[in-house]
C-alpha positions in Angstrom: 9.0 6.6 -3.9 5.8 4.3 -4.6 3.9 2.1 -2.5 1.0 -0.2 -2.2 -0.7 -1.3 0.7 -2.9 -4.4 0.8 -5.2 -4.2 3.7 -7.3 -7.2 4.8 -8.7 -9.5 7.5 -11.0 -6.8 8.7 -12.2 -7.4 12.4 -15.0 -4.8 13.7 -15.9 -4.5 17.4 -19.4 -2.5 17.2 -20.3 -0.6 20.5 -22.7 2.3 20.6 -21.0 5.2 18.1 -17.8 4.0 19.0 -16.0 1.0 17.7 -12.5 -0.8 17.3 -10.8 -2.2 14.4 -8.2 -4.3 13.1 -6.9 -5.7 10.3 -3.7 -7.1 8.6 -1.5 -5.5 6.6 1.5 -6.1 3.8 2.8 -3.0 2.4 5.4 -2.3 -0.2 7.2 0.8 -0.5 9.6 1.0 -3.9 13.0 3.4 -2.2 14.6 3.4 -5.4 15.6 2.0 -8.1 17.9 -1.0 -6.6 16.4 -1.1 -3.3 12.3 -1.7 -1.7 11.1 -2.0 1.8 8.7 -4.9 2.6 6.3 -4.8 5.8 3.8 -7.3 7.2 2.1 -6.2 10.3 -1.6 -5.1 12.6 -3.4 -1.9 11.9 -5.1 -1.2 15.4 -7.7 1.7 15.2 -10.1 3.3 16.9 -13.2 4.7 15.0 -16.5 7.2 16.5 -19.5 7.5 14.1 -20.2 11.3 13.3 -23.2 12.8 11.2 -23.6 9.5 9.8 -20.3 8.6 8.8 -17.5 6.9 10.4 -13.7 7.8 11.0 -10.5 6.5 12.3 -9.8 8.7 15.2 -6.8 6.7 16.0 -4.4 4.4 14.9 -2.0 2.0 15.4 0.5 -0.2 13.7 2.3 -2.7 14.7 4.9 -4.3 12.5 5.0 -7.7 12.4 8.0 -7.9 9.7 10.2 -5.2 7.9 12.9 -5.9 4.9 14.7 -4.3 3.5 15.4 -5.7 -0.3 18.4 -4.2 -2.3 20.5 -5.4 -5.5 23.7 -4.1 -5.9 24.0 -0.9 -8.6 
């Protein structure tokens, strides 16, 4: 299965070594030669700074739309 995830409009709120982050996403998943799934949503993340690096500690996906597109075989 081939996939593509496009992420944009990232909003970050930093509080010390913790932060919250939200971003919009658009995904396309090729299910077969005749079917794809298309979804739009928002990732809501909790991130922490450890040893100078930011890492996602929790991610929630909130779907806005989901559509399966298929053609007859």
